[in-house]
Structure formats: C-alpha cells, structure tokens
BAKOL-164758 format. One record per residue: z, y, x of N, C-alpha, C, CB in turn. Coordinates in nm, 2 decimals. Atoms other than C-alpha are relative to their C-alpha. Glycine has a CB too. Layout:
<sites>
site n.pz=Z; n.py=Y; n.px=X; ca.pz=Z; ca.py=Y; ca.px=X; c.pz=Z; c.py=Y; c.px=X; cb.pz=Z; cb.py=Y; cb.px=X;
...
</sites>
This chain:
<sites>
site n.pz=0.13; n.py=-0.05; n.px=-0.05; ca.pz=9.42; ca.py=7.89; ca.px=10.70; c.pz=0.03; c.py=0.07; c.px=0.13; cb.pz=-0.07; cb.py=0.10; cb.px=-0.10;
site n.pz=-0.02; n.py=-0.07; n.px=-0.13; ca.pz=9.40; ca.py=7.99; ca.px=11.07; c.pz=-0.04; c.py=0.14; c.px=0.00; cb.pz=-0.07; cb.py=-0.08; cb.px=0.11;
site n.pz=0.04; n.py=-0.14; n.px=-0.03; ca.pz=9.38; ca.py=8.35; ca.px=11.18; c.pz=-0.12; c.py=-0.01; c.px=0.08; cb.pz=0.11; cb.py=0.08; cb.px=0.07;
site n.pz=0.12; n.py=-0.01; n.px=-0.09; ca.pz=9.07; ca.py=8.47; ca.px=11.36; c.pz=0.02; c.py=0.12; c.px=0.09; cb.pz=-0.13; cb.py=0.01; cb.px=-0.08;
site n.pz=-0.01; n.py=-0.10; n.px=-0.10; ca.pz=9.04; ca.py=8.69; ca.px=11.66; c.pz=-0.14; c.py=0.05; c.px=0.04; cb.pz=0.08; cb.py=-0.04; cb.px=0.12;
site n.pz=0.12; n.py=-0.07; n.px=-0.05; ca.pz=8.76; ca.py=8.94; ca.px=11.73; c.pz=0.02; c.py=0.04; c.px=0.14; cb.pz=-0.04; cb.py=0.13; cb.px=-0.10;
site n.pz=-0.02; n.py=-0.03; n.px=-0.14; ca.pz=8.72; ca.py=8.96; ca.px=12.10; c.pz=-0.12; c.py=0.07; c.px=0.05; cb.pz=0.03; cb.py=-0.13; cb.px=0.08;
site n.pz=0.12; n.py=-0.07; n.px=-0.06; ca.pz=8.50; ca.py=9.22; ca.px=12.27; c.pz=0.03; c.py=0.04; c.px=0.14; cb.pz=-0.02; cb.py=0.13; cb.px=-0.09;
site n.pz=-0.01; n.py=-0.04; n.px=-0.14; ca.pz=8.43; ca.py=9.29; ca.px=12.63; c.pz=-0.12; c.py=0.11; c.px=0.01; cb.pz=-0.02; cb.py=-0.12; cb.px=0.10;
site n.pz=0.09; n.py=-0.11; n.px=0.01; ca.pz=8.25; ca.py=9.63; ca.px=12.67; c.pz=-0.01; c.py=0.08; c.px=0.13; cb.pz=0.03; cb.py=0.09; cb.px=-0.11;
site n.pz=0.02; n.py=-0.10; n.px=-0.10; ca.pz=8.10; ca.py=9.85; ca.px=12.94; c.pz=-0.07; c.py=0.12; c.px=-0.07; cb.pz=-0.09; cb.py=-0.05; cb.px=0.12;
site n.pz=0.05; n.py=-0.12; n.px=0.06; ca.pz=8.05; ca.py=10.20; ca.px=12.79; c.pz=-0.08; c.py=0.08; c.px=0.09; cb.pz=0.12; cb.py=0.09; cb.px=-0.06;
site n.pz=0.09; n.py=-0.08; n.px=-0.09; ca.pz=7.75; ca.py=10.39; ca.px=12.93; c.pz=-0.02; c.py=0.14; c.px=-0.05; cb.pz=-0.13; cb.py=-0.07; cb.px=0.01;
site n.pz=0.02; n.py=-0.14; n.px=0.06; ca.pz=7.74; ca.py=10.69; ca.px=12.69; c.pz=0.12; c.py=0.02; c.px=-0.09; cb.pz=-0.14; cb.py=0.01; cb.px=-0.08;
site n.pz=-0.12; n.py=-0.02; n.px=0.07; ca.pz=8.08; ca.py=10.80; ca.px=12.57; c.pz=-0.01; c.py=0.07; c.px=-0.14; cb.pz=0.10; cb.py=0.07; cb.px=0.08;
site n.pz=0.00; n.py=-0.08; n.px=0.13; ca.pz=7.98; ca.py=11.04; ca.px=12.29; c.pz=-0.04; c.py=-0.09; c.px=-0.12; cb.pz=-0.09; cb.py=0.12; cb.px=0.01;
site n.pz=0.03; n.py=0.08; n.px=0.12; ca.pz=7.80; ca.py=10.80; ca.px=12.06; c.pz=0.09; c.py=-0.12; c.px=-0.01; cb.pz=-0.15; cb.py=-0.05; cb.px=0.01;
site n.pz=-0.10; n.py=0.11; n.px=0.01; ca.pz=8.04; ca.py=10.52; ca.px=12.16; c.pz=0.13; c.py=0.05; c.px=-0.07; cb.pz=0.03; cb.py=-0.05; cb.px=0.14;
site n.pz=-0.11; n.py=-0.05; n.px=0.08; ca.pz=8.32; ca.py=10.74; ca.px=12.03; c.pz=-0.02; c.py=0.00; c.px=-0.15; cb.pz=0.03; cb.py=0.14; cb.px=0.05;
site n.pz=0.03; n.py=0.01; n.px=0.14; ca.pz=8.14; ca.py=10.76; ca.px=11.70; c.pz=0.01; c.py=-0.14; c.px=-0.05; cb.pz=-0.14; cb.py=0.06; cb.px=-0.03;
site n.pz=-0.01; n.py=0.14; n.px=0.03; ca.pz=8.12; ca.py=10.39; ca.px=11.70; c.pz=0.15; c.py=-0.04; c.px=-0.02; cb.pz=-0.07; cb.py=-0.09; cb.px=0.11;
site n.pz=-0.14; n.py=0.04; n.px=0.00; ca.pz=8.49; ca.py=10.35; ca.px=11.78; c.pz=0.07; c.py=0.05; c.px=-0.13; cb.pz=0.07; cb.py=0.05; cb.px=0.12;
site n.pz=-0.06; n.py=-0.06; n.px=0.12; ca.pz=8.59; ca.py=10.58; ca.px=11.49; c.pz=-0.05; c.py=-0.07; c.px=-0.12; cb.pz=-0.04; cb.py=0.15; cb.px=-0.01;
site n.pz=0.05; n.py=0.07; n.px=0.11; ca.pz=8.37; ca.py=10.41; ca.px=11.24; c.pz=0.04; c.py=-0.14; c.px=-0.01; cb.pz=-0.15; cb.py=0.01; cb.px=-0.01;
site n.pz=-0.05; n.py=0.14; n.px=0.00; ca.pz=8.46; ca.py=10.06; ca.px=11.35; c.pz=0.15; c.py=-0.01; c.px=-0.03; cb.pz=-0.02; cb.py=-0.06; cb.px=0.14;
site n.pz=-0.14; n.py=0.00; n.px=0.03; ca.pz=8.83; ca.py=10.15; ca.px=11.33; c.pz=0.02; c.py=0.01; c.px=-0.15; cb.pz=0.07; cb.py=0.12; cb.px=0.07;
site n.pz=-0.01; n.py=-0.01; n.px=0.15; ca.pz=8.78; ca.py=10.25; ca.px=10.96; c.pz=-0.04; c.py=-0.13; c.px=-0.06; cb.pz=-0.09; cb.py=0.11; cb.px=-0.05;
site n.pz=0.04; n.py=0.13; n.px=0.06; ca.pz=8.60; ca.py=9.92; ca.px=10.89; c.pz=0.11; c.py=-0.10; c.px=0.03; cb.pz=-0.13; cb.py=-0.05; cb.px=0.07;
site n.pz=-0.11; n.py=0.09; n.px=-0.03; ca.pz=8.88; ca.py=9.73; ca.px=11.07; c.pz=0.12; c.py=0.02; c.px=-0.10; cb.pz=0.05; cb.py=0.01; cb.px=0.14;
site n.pz=-0.11; n.py=-0.03; n.px=0.10; ca.pz=9.14; ca.py=9.90; ca.px=10.85; c.pz=-0.03; c.py=-0.04; c.px=-0.14; cb.pz=0.03; cb.py=0.15; cb.px=0.00;
site n.pz=0.04; n.py=0.04; n.px=0.14; ca.pz=8.95; ca.py=9.84; ca.px=10.53; c.pz=0.01; c.py=-0.16; c.px=-0.01; cb.pz=-0.15; cb.py=0.04; cb.px=-0.02;
site n.pz=0.00; n.py=0.15; n.px=0.01; ca.pz=8.94; ca.py=9.46; ca.px=10.62; c.pz=0.13; c.py=-0.06; c.px=0.05; cb.pz=-0.12; cb.py=-0.05; cb.px=0.08;
site n.pz=-0.14; n.py=0.05; n.px=-0.04; ca.pz=9.31; ca.py=9.43; ca.px=10.71; c.pz=0.01; c.py=-0.05; c.px=0.14; cb.pz=0.02; cb.py=-0.12; cb.px=-0.09;
site n.pz=-0.02; n.py=0.04; n.px=-0.14; ca.pz=9.26; ca.py=9.39; ca.px=11.08; c.pz=0.12; c.py=0.06; c.px=0.07; cb.pz=-0.13; cb.py=0.04; cb.px=0.08;
site n.pz=-0.11; n.py=-0.05; n.px=-0.08; ca.pz=9.54; ca.py=9.43; ca.px=11.33; c.pz=-0.05; c.py=0.00; c.px=0.14; cb.pz=0.13; cb.py=-0.09; cb.px=-0.02;
site n.pz=0.04; n.py=-0.01; n.px=-0.14; ca.pz=9.45; ca.py=9.56; ca.px=11.67; c.pz=0.11; c.py=-0.04; c.px=0.09; cb.pz=-0.05; cb.py=0.15; cb.px=0.03;
site n.pz=-0.10; n.py=0.06; n.px=-0.09; ca.pz=9.64; ca.py=9.36; ca.px=11.93; c.pz=-0.02; c.py=0.06; c.px=0.14; cb.pz=-0.01; cb.py=-0.15; cb.px=0.00;
site n.pz=0.02; n.py=-0.05; n.px=-0.14; ca.pz=9.48; ca.py=9.50; ca.px=12.25; c.pz=-0.13; c.py=0.08; c.px=-0.01; cb.pz=-0.01; cb.py=-0.11; cb.px=0.11;
site n.pz=0.12; n.py=-0.09; n.px=0.00; ca.pz=9.23; ca.py=9.79; ca.px=12.30; c.pz=0.01; c.py=0.09; c.px=0.13; cb.pz=0.00; cb.py=0.08; cb.px=-0.13;
site n.pz=0.02; n.py=-0.09; n.px=-0.12; ca.pz=9.13; ca.py=9.93; ca.px=12.64; c.pz=0.11; c.py=0.01; c.px=0.10; cb.pz=-0.03; cb.py=0.13; cb.px=-0.05;
site n.pz=-0.11; n.py=-0.01; n.px=-0.10; ca.pz=9.45; ca.py=9.87; ca.px=12.83; c.pz=-0.03; c.py=-0.06; c.px=0.13; cb.pz=0.12; cb.py=-0.08; cb.px=-0.06;
site n.pz=0.01; n.py=0.05; n.px=-0.14; ca.pz=9.50; ca.py=9.76; ca.px=13.19; c.pz=-0.04; c.py=-0.15; c.px=-0.01; cb.pz=0.13; cb.py=0.01; cb.px=0.08;
site n.pz=0.04; n.py=0.14; n.px=-0.01; ca.pz=9.32; ca.py=9.43; ca.px=13.27; c.pz=0.00; c.py=-0.05; c.px=0.14; cb.pz=-0.14; cb.py=-0.02; cb.px=-0.07;
site n.pz=0.01; n.py=0.07; n.px=-0.13; ca.pz=9.35; ca.py=9.19; ca.px=13.56; c.pz=-0.11; c.py=-0.10; c.px=-0.01; cb.pz=0.13; cb.py=-0.05; cb.px=0.05;
site n.pz=0.11; n.py=0.10; n.px=0.01; ca.pz=9.02; ca.py=9.00; ca.px=13.60; c.pz=0.03; c.py=-0.11; c.px=0.11; cb.pz=-0.14; cb.py=0.06; cb.px=0.03;
site n.pz=-0.04; n.py=0.11; n.px=-0.09; ca.pz=9.11; ca.py=8.66; ca.px=13.75; c.pz=-0.12; c.py=-0.09; c.px=0.04; cb.pz=0.10; cb.py=-0.08; cb.px=-0.07;
site n.pz=0.12; n.py=0.08; n.px=-0.03; ca.pz=8.78; ca.py=8.47; ca.px=13.73; c.pz=-0.12; c.py=0.05; c.px=-0.09; cb.pz=0.03; cb.py=-0.15; cb.px=-0.04;
site n.pz=0.12; n.py=-0.04; n.px=0.07; ca.pz=8.42; ca.py=8.55; ca.px=13.63; c.pz=-0.02; c.py=0.15; c.px=-0.01; cb.pz=0.00; cb.py=-0.06; cb.px=-0.14;
site n.pz=0.03; n.py=-0.14; n.px=0.01; ca.pz=8.26; ca.py=8.88; ca.px=13.55; c.pz=0.10; c.py=0.07; c.px=-0.10; cb.pz=-0.14; cb.py=0.02; cb.px=-0.05;
site n.pz=-0.10; n.py=-0.07; n.px=0.09; ca.pz=8.48; ca.py=9.15; ca.px=13.39; c.pz=-0.07; c.py=0.13; c.px=-0.05; cb.pz=0.12; cb.py=0.04; cb.px=0.09;
site n.pz=0.05; n.py=-0.13; n.px=0.05; ca.pz=8.41; ca.py=9.46; ca.px=13.19; c.pz=0.13; c.py=0.09; c.px=-0.01; cb.pz=-0.07; cb.py=-0.01; cb.px=-0.15;
site n.pz=-0.12; n.py=-0.09; n.px=-0.01; ca.pz=8.63; ca.py=9.78; ca.px=13.19; c.pz=0.07; c.py=0.01; c.px=-0.14; cb.pz=-0.05; cb.py=0.13; cb.px=0.04;
site n.pz=-0.06; n.py=-0.02; n.px=0.13; ca.pz=8.70; ca.py=9.78; ca.px=12.81; c.pz=0.01; c.py=-0.14; c.px=-0.07; cb.pz=-0.08; cb.py=0.11; cb.px=-0.09;
site n.pz=-0.03; n.py=0.13; n.px=0.07; ca.pz=8.85; ca.py=9.48; ca.px=12.63; c.pz=0.08; c.py=0.02; c.px=-0.12; cb.pz=0.06; cb.py=-0.10; cb.px=0.10;
site n.pz=-0.07; n.py=-0.02; n.px=0.13; ca.pz=8.96; ca.py=9.45; ca.px=12.27; c.pz=0.03; c.py=-0.14; c.px=-0.07; cb.pz=-0.10; cb.py=0.09; cb.px=-0.09;
site n.pz=-0.03; n.py=0.12; n.px=0.08; ca.pz=9.14; ca.py=9.18; ca.px=12.07; c.pz=0.05; c.py=0.05; c.px=-0.14; cb.pz=0.11; cb.py=-0.09; cb.px=0.07;
site n.pz=-0.04; n.py=-0.04; n.px=0.14; ca.pz=9.17; ca.py=9.22; ca.px=11.69; c.pz=0.02; c.py=-0.12; c.px=-0.08; cb.pz=-0.11; cb.py=0.09; cb.px=-0.06;
site n.pz=-0.03; n.py=0.12; n.px=0.08; ca.pz=9.34; ca.py=8.98; ca.px=11.46; c.pz=-0.04; c.py=0.02; c.px=-0.15; cb.pz=0.15; cb.py=-0.03; cb.px=0.01;
site n.pz=0.03; n.py=0.00; n.px=0.14; ca.pz=9.22; ca.py=8.90; ca.px=11.11; c.pz=0.07; c.py=-0.12; c.px=-0.07; cb.pz=-0.16; cb.py=-0.01; cb.px=-0.03;
site n.pz=-0.07; n.py=0.11; n.px=0.07; ca.pz=9.38; ca.py=8.67; ca.px=10.84; c.pz=-0.08; c.py=-0.13; c.px=0.00; cb.pz=0.03; cb.py=0.04; cb.px=-0.14;
site n.pz=0.08; n.py=0.12; n.px=0.00; ca.pz=9.08; ca.py=8.43; ca.px=10.86; c.pz=-0.13; c.py=0.03; c.px=0.06; cb.pz=-0.02; cb.py=-0.05; cb.px=-0.15;
site n.pz=0.13; n.py=-0.01; n.px=-0.06; ca.pz=8.74; ca.py=8.37; ca.px=11.01; c.pz=-0.09; c.py=0.07; c.px=-0.11; cb.pz=-0.06; cb.py=-0.14; cb.px=0.03;
site n.pz=0.08; n.py=-0.06; n.px=0.11; ca.pz=8.59; ca.py=8.47; ca.px=10.67; c.pz=0.02; c.py=0.15; c.px=0.00; cb.pz=0.03; cb.py=-0.06; cb.px=-0.13;
site n.pz=-0.03; n.py=-0.15; n.px=0.00; ca.pz=8.77; ca.py=8.81; ca.px=10.68; c.pz=-0.06; c.py=0.07; c.px=0.12; cb.pz=0.15; cb.py=0.02; cb.px=0.00;
site n.pz=0.06; n.py=-0.06; n.px=-0.12; ca.pz=8.65; ca.py=8.87; ca.px=11.04; c.pz=-0.15; c.py=0.02; c.px=-0.02; cb.pz=0.04; cb.py=-0.08; cb.px=0.12;
site n.pz=0.15; n.py=-0.01; n.px=0.02; ca.pz=8.29; ca.py=8.79; ca.px=10.95; c.pz=-0.04; c.py=0.10; c.px=-0.11; cb.pz=-0.05; cb.py=-0.14; cb.px=-0.03;
site n.pz=0.03; n.py=-0.10; n.px=0.11; ca.pz=8.31; ca.py=9.00; ca.px=10.63; c.pz=0.01; c.py=0.14; c.px=0.06; cb.pz=0.10; cb.py=-0.02; cb.px=-0.11;
site n.pz=-0.01; n.py=-0.13; n.px=-0.06; ca.pz=8.42; ca.py=9.29; ca.px=10.84; c.pz=-0.13; c.py=0.03; c.px=0.09; cb.pz=0.13; cb.py=0.01; cb.px=0.09;
site n.pz=0.12; n.py=-0.02; n.px=-0.09; ca.pz=8.14; ca.py=9.24; ca.px=11.10; c.pz=-0.12; c.py=0.03; c.px=-0.08; cb.pz=-0.02; cb.py=-0.12; cb.px=0.09;
site n.pz=0.12; n.py=-0.01; n.px=0.08; ca.pz=7.88; ca.py=9.21; ca.px=10.83; c.pz=0.01; c.py=0.11; c.px=-0.11; cb.pz=-0.03; cb.py=-0.13; cb.px=-0.08;
site n.pz=-0.01; n.py=-0.11; n.px=0.11; ca.pz=8.01; ca.py=9.50; ca.px=10.61; c.pz=-0.09; c.py=0.12; c.px=0.03; cb.pz=0.15; cb.py=0.04; cb.px=0.00;
site n.pz=0.08; n.py=-0.12; n.px=-0.02; ca.pz=7.80; ca.py=9.81; ca.px=10.56; c.pz=0.07; c.py=0.10; c.px=0.09; cb.pz=-0.03; cb.py=0.06; cb.px=-0.14;
site n.pz=-0.08; n.py=-0.10; n.px=-0.08; ca.pz=8.08; ca.py=10.02; ca.px=10.72; c.pz=-0.01; c.py=-0.03; c.px=0.15; cb.pz=0.15; cb.py=0.00; cb.px=-0.05;
site n.pz=0.00; n.py=0.04; n.px=-0.14; ca.pz=8.09; ca.py=9.82; ca.px=11.04; c.pz=-0.15; c.py=0.01; c.px=0.05; cb.pz=0.05; cb.py=-0.14; cb.px=0.02;
site n.pz=0.14; n.py=0.00; n.px=-0.04; ca.pz=7.71; ca.py=9.79; ca.px=11.06; c.pz=-0.05; c.py=0.14; c.px=0.02; cb.pz=-0.09; cb.py=-0.07; cb.px=-0.10;
site n.pz=0.04; n.py=-0.14; n.px=-0.02; ca.pz=7.67; ca.py=10.17; ca.px=11.02; c.pz=0.06; c.py=0.05; c.px=0.13; cb.pz=0.05; cb.py=0.09; cb.px=-0.12;
site n.pz=-0.06; n.py=-0.04; n.px=-0.12; ca.pz=7.92; ca.py=10.22; ca.px=11.30; c.pz=-0.07; c.py=-0.06; c.px=0.12; cb.pz=0.15; cb.py=-0.04; cb.px=0.00;
site n.pz=0.07; n.py=0.08; n.px=-0.11; ca.pz=7.75; ca.py=9.96; ca.px=11.52; c.pz=-0.13; c.py=0.07; c.px=0.05; cb.pz=-0.04; cb.py=-0.14; cb.px=-0.05;
site n.pz=0.12; n.py=-0.07; n.px=-0.04; ca.pz=7.43; ca.py=10.17; ca.px=11.52; c.pz=0.03; c.py=0.10; c.px=0.11; cb.pz=-0.06; cb.py=0.07; cb.px=-0.12;
site n.pz=-0.04; n.py=-0.10; n.px=-0.11; ca.pz=7.62; ca.py=10.43; ca.px=11.74; c.pz=0.03; c.py=-0.07; c.px=0.13; cb.pz=0.12; cb.py=0.07; cb.px=-0.05;
site n.pz=-0.02; n.py=0.07; n.px=-0.13; ca.pz=7.71; ca.py=10.16; ca.px=11.99; c.pz=-0.12; c.py=-0.05; c.px=0.07; cb.pz=0.09; cb.py=-0.12; cb.px=-0.03;
site n.pz=0.13; n.py=0.05; n.px=-0.06; ca.pz=7.36; ca.py=10.03; ca.px=12.04; c.pz=-0.06; c.py=0.11; c.px=0.09; cb.pz=-0.10; cb.py=-0.04; cb.px=-0.11;
site n.pz=0.05; n.py=-0.10; n.px=-0.09; ca.pz=7.23; ca.py=10.20; ca.px=12.35; c.pz=0.11; c.py=0.08; c.px=0.07; cb.pz=-0.09; cb.py=0.09; cb.px=-0.06;
site n.pz=-0.11; n.py=-0.08; n.px=-0.06; ca.pz=7.58; ca.py=10.35; ca.px=12.43; c.pz=0.09; c.py=-0.09; c.px=0.09; cb.pz=0.08; cb.py=0.06; cb.px=-0.11;
site n.pz=-0.08; n.py=0.09; n.px=-0.08; ca.pz=7.71; ca.py=10.05; ca.px=12.61; c.pz=-0.05; c.py=-0.15; c.px=-0.01; cb.pz=0.15; cb.py=0.00; cb.px=-0.05;
site n.pz=0.04; n.py=0.14; n.px=-0.01; ca.pz=7.68; ca.py=9.68; ca.px=12.69; c.pz=0.12; c.py=-0.08; c.px=-0.05; cb.pz=-0.05; cb.py=-0.05; cb.px=0.14;
site n.pz=-0.11; n.py=0.07; n.px=0.06; ca.pz=7.90; ca.py=9.45; ca.px=12.47; c.pz=-0.02; c.py=-0.14; c.px=-0.01; cb.pz=0.04; cb.py=0.07; cb.px=-0.13;
site n.pz=-0.01; n.py=0.14; n.px=0.04; ca.pz=7.99; ca.py=9.09; ca.px=12.43; c.pz=0.11; c.py=-0.01; c.px=-0.10; cb.pz=0.02; cb.py=-0.10; cb.px=0.13;
site n.pz=-0.09; n.py=0.01; n.px=0.11; ca.pz=8.15; ca.py=9.03; ca.px=12.10; c.pz=0.00; c.py=-0.14; c.px=-0.06; cb.pz=-0.03; cb.py=0.11; cb.px=-0.11;
site n.pz=-0.01; n.py=0.14; n.px=0.06; ca.pz=8.28; ca.py=8.70; ca.px=11.95; c.pz=0.12; c.py=0.00; c.px=-0.09; cb.pz=0.02; cb.py=-0.11; cb.px=0.11;
site n.pz=-0.11; n.py=0.02; n.px=0.09; ca.pz=8.51; ca.py=8.59; ca.px=11.68; c.pz=0.05; c.py=-0.15; c.px=0.02; cb.pz=-0.04; cb.py=0.02; cb.px=-0.15;
site n.pz=-0.05; n.py=0.13; n.px=-0.04; ca.pz=8.74; ca.py=8.30; ca.px=11.77; c.pz=0.11; c.py=-0.04; c.px=-0.11; cb.pz=0.07; cb.py=0.01; cb.px=0.14;
site n.pz=-0.10; n.py=0.05; n.px=0.10; ca.pz=8.93; ca.py=8.09; ca.px=11.51; c.pz=0.13; c.py=-0.04; c.px=0.08; cb.pz=-0.06; cb.py=-0.11; cb.px=-0.08;
site n.pz=-0.13; n.py=0.04; n.px=-0.05; ca.pz=9.30; ca.py=8.05; ca.px=11.59; c.pz=0.04; c.py=-0.14; c.px=-0.03; cb.pz=0.11; cb.py=0.09; cb.px=-0.04;
site n.pz=-0.05; n.py=0.13; n.px=0.03; ca.pz=9.50; ca.py=7.73; ca.px=11.59; c.pz=0.10; c.py=0.00; c.px=-0.10; cb.pz=0.05; cb.py=-0.07; cb.px=0.13;
</sites>
C-alpha cells in the first residue's frame, strides 16, 4: 500500500489562533501515526506563487491521512486556523 503525503502551503495572518491550530493539529497527527518531514523551514520558490509556510507530513496510507483530516481532533484544531491564515492543503498518494 503506498504512503500518502499531506502537503500544506500557508500564509499565517493571525499568529495567536494559528498557534492553537498548530498545537491541536500536531496532537491529531501524532494520534494518527503521522511523521512530519518538513515544517516551516527555508524554501526556495522556483516557479509559481509561493507561501511562507510549507508542511509535508507522511502517513502510512491515503486512508490514514484522510482519517486524520476528518477526525474530530483535527477538525476541532482546524477551527482555529479558519480566519487565521490562508491555506492550500492536499493529500498526495505516493508511488
């Protein structure tokens, strides 16, 4: 079964509630066996629009990644992100 990768590109506009989101989301990721591969490090934008915060999280499967996203824990954390930033989030199945 291929792994899956949660990829997020974010511009934070209100750090305080976004911090609450990050803490709650981290707990949800840990509960669902996620491995954070990259979070907020240096980025070189080569083509297209860029955002200052980028995250890559590995899950054992697409099902596990979607279960995390749809979990009550993540959805509760997500409420803190809404209005605190602009995000593009996707889950990509590995090869």
